Structure formats: C-alpha cells, structure tokens
C-alpha positions in Angstrom: 17.8 35.4 15.8 17.4 37.4 19.0 14.0 38.6 18.0 11.5 37.9 20.7 8.5 36.1 19.3 6.4 35.8 22.5 7.2 35.9 26.2 10.9 35.1 26.6 11.1 32.9 23.5 13.3 34.0 20.6 13.4 32.8 17.0 16.5 30.7 17.9 14.7 29.0 20.7 11.8 28.1 18.4 14.2 26.8 15.7 16.0 24.6 18.3 12.8 23.3 19.8 11.5 22.4 16.3 14.7 20.6 15.5 14.6 18.6 18.7 11.0 17.6 18.1 11.8 16.5 14.5 14.7 14.4 15.8 12.6 12.8 18.5 9.8 12.0 16.0 12.4 10.4 13.7 13.9 8.3 16.4 10.4 7.2 17.6 9.7 6.1 14.0 12.9 4.1 13.8 12.3 2.5 17.3 8.7 1.5 16.3 10.0 -0.2 13.1 12.7 -2.0 15.0 10.3 -3.5 17.6 7.2 -4.0 15.4 6.2 -7.5 14.6 5.6 -8.5 11.1 2.0 -8.5 9.9 0.6 -12.0 9.7 -1.0 -12.8 6.4 -4.6 -13.9 6.2 -3.6 -16.4 3.4 -0.5 -18.0 5.0 0.3 -19.8 8.2 3.4 -21.0 10.1 3.8 -24.7 10.0 6.4 -27.4 10.8 6.6 -30.6 8.7 7.5 -34.0 10.0 10.5 -33.9 7.5 12.0 -31.0 9.5 11.0 -28.1 7.2 9.6 -25.0 8.9 8.0 -22.0 7.3 4.9 -20.5 5.9 2.4 -22.3 3.6 -0.9 -21.3 2.1 -4.0 -21.9 4.3 -5.9 -23.0 1.2 -3.6 -25.5 -0.4 -0.5 -25.7 1.7 2.1 -28.3 1.0 5.6 -28.9 2.2 8.1 -27.7 -0.5 10.6 -30.4 0.6 8.4 -33.5 0.7 5.1 -32.4 -0.8 3.1 -33.5 2.3 -0.2 -31.6 2.8 0.2 -29.1 5.7 -2.0 -26.5 7.4 -5.7 -26.0 7.2 -6.2 -27.2 3.7 -9.4 -25.2 3.1 -9.4 -25.7 -0.7 -12.0 -28.0 -2.1 -10.8 -30.6 -4.5 
C-alpha cells in the first residue's frame, strides 16, 4: 500500500480518493432523485372538479371519477 504510483501519491491514496469519489457520486444521485419533479405525462393533465375531486385525467377523454363530469381538454372526437 505504500508503493508510490506517481509523484507523492501512493496506492492507498488512490484507493481512498476513488472511494470518496464513489460516495460523492452516490450521494449526488440520491439528492437528484429527492429534489427531482415527476415527469408530466403527455396524455394526462392535472384538474380540479366542481365536486371537490382533484387529480389527473386523460387529455383525450377525461372525466371525473367521482361525478363523471367531463374535465380537461376533451380532445377526443365523438
């Protein structure tokens, strides 16, 4: 472990630095997942119904699951 690889750096120093980099990358990944927003779907949209229900419905044929009122863009052709 005391073998000098280049300059003043030993094998032990390189192993420690590699471990620190691995831990930092792992922490960065966890932090990104914690603060990342959910991806919005191109087929669903957030709506609020007059009956008080809130949630996601289809952009094409969205209806309230509580009162069956048409919601959202209603792009589907009937």
